[in-house]
N, C-alpha and C positions, 0 to 999 in steps of 0.2 A: 205754529210759529215757523219762521223761515228756516231755522236751524233743523227742525224735524222734517220739513218739506225736502231740504237739501239733502238730509240723511236718506230719505226715501227715494229720491232720485238717483242718488249715488248707488244704493243697494240694488235697484232695479238694473244696473248695468254690471253689478258685480255679485250676482247671485251665487257664484262659486265660492265665495269666501264665507267660511263658517266661523271664523273666529270673531271674537267681540271687536268691533270696529269703531275707531275714532275718526270723525270727519271735521276738517276745517275749510271754511270758505272765507277768503279774505276779499272784501269789497273796498270800495273807496270810502264808504261812510260807516261800514260796520264789519265785525267778524263774527261768522256763526260757527259754533262748536257743538258737536253732537257725538253721542255714544250710544250704540246699540248692537244687537246681534240678530243676524238675518233680518227678517221683516220688522223686527220690533226695535223701536228707539226708546231708550231709556232715559235719555237726557238731552235736552237741546237748549242752548243758550245764545242770544244775540247781544253783543256788546258794541257800543259806539265808538269804536276804536279802529276804524278802517285807515288805509294808508294815507288818505287825504288829510286825515285829522292828525297825523303824527309826522307829516313830512318836514316840519320845521324843527323836530327834536334831534339833539345829537345823540350819539350812541348811548352815553350813560342815562340821559333823560328818557330815552326810548326804553331802555330796560326797566327803568323805575316805573314808568307808565304802564307797561305791560304788566309787570309783577303786581302793582297796585290794583289795576282794574280787573285782572283775571284771577285774583286770589281765591275768590269763592268758587269760581268755575273750576280752577286747578284742583281745589280739594275734592269737589264732587267727582271729577274726571278720574283723579287717582284712586278713589274708592271703587269705581267701576272697572278699573284695570283694563283698558283696551289693549287688545293683543297686536293690532295692526292699525296703521293710520294712513289716510289718504287726504290728499289735497283737492278741492273741487273748485270748479267755476273757470271763468276766463283767464284769470291770473294763473291758476294752476296749470292750464293747458300751454300757456306762453312759457312758464317756468320749466315745464316738462320738455318742451322743444328745445330751449336753451341747453338743459341738462344734457339731453341727448346729443345735441350738436357738439357739446364740449366733453363728450364721453365721461360724464359724471353720474349717469343713471345705470345701475346694475340689477338685473333681475326685477325690472320694473319699479325699483325703488331708489331714492336717493338717501344715502346715509346722513346722519345728523352732521357729521363734520363737513360733508360734501355740500349740505345746505349753507352752512356758515361761509365756506370758502367761495361758493357761487355767489352768494349774496354780496360779498366784499368785491368780487371780480366784476360783477355787472355794474357796480358803482363807477368803474373806470371806462365803460363802453359808451361810445357815442350812440345816438338814436339810429343812425344809419347801420352801424354794426349790430345793434340789437335787432333791428329789422331783418338783416342778413341771417341772423341766428334763429328767426322765426317768430319774433314778438311783433304783433299787429302794429302798424304805424300809429293807430290812435292810442296805444298803450305804452309806447317807448318813453315818453317823457316822465311818466310816474312809475314805470316798472321797477326801477332801482329802489324806490321807497317801498314797493310791495315786497321786494326781496328782503330788505332790512327787516320788515315787520314779520315775515315768515320766519326768518332765523331766529328772532326773538320768541316767537311762539313755540317753535320746536324746542328751544332751550327751556322755556316756561313749563311745558308740559313733559319734559324729559322724554321726547320722542327719539327712538333709536334710529328709525328709518321711516321715510314717507313715500307713498305712492302717488301717482296722479290719476284722478277719476275722470272718466269721460262724461258721467252723468252728474246732475246736480239739481239746483233749484227749479230750473225750467222743467225738467223731467218730473220732479216731484209735484209740481203744479199741475202738469198735464194728467198725472195719474190721479191726483186728488179730484180734479175736475171730472175726469172720466168715472171715477168710482161714485161720485156724487150724482152724475147723470144716471148711472146704472141703478143706484138705490132709488132715485126718483122713479125710474121706470118700474121697480118692483113695487113701490108704493102705489102706482097707478095699475098694477095688475099685467104688466108687460112681461111675458115669459122670456123674451130675448135679453131682458136685463139681468137674467139669473145666472150669468156666466161664471160668477164666483161663488155660486152656491152648491155647485156640484149637480 
């Protein structure tokens, strides 16, 4: 699934993290949520609740929407008890740049209260100002909606603080294809494909 591939891509860039990790990737059409530890992804879910789908909802409707659609995922995630959280993808990197520019990221993470404050703050910023803060021009129009959704997800999953991952779905896809090619080489008796076999 996309969620598990995203987890794999994130972990490839965060090998130093030993704790159980929760990963969120917010896209326009869907949100991916995954939990795992080191190279093992224990759970991955993709829900059709991206920021394009919720852009017309007011604050109370958005909270109700997230609470309803993520109820089962939230229960599973709570049982797995992730110790750290990261946000992945283009929206994540843009959010991280804005947080750094506004001095709201500390120790590589944004506290949950900071996410809520930042999400409200960017609603008032123009596209030009968002671009000045590091949001790509092609994301400025809908970036405030992504911020609103992130704040609700942080609330929904009771996330105390969240970091920004450099890796994500693309990294996971590359790794998956590379492994498939290597395993194909093994099946054909190519010894060069045994890199991961010791």
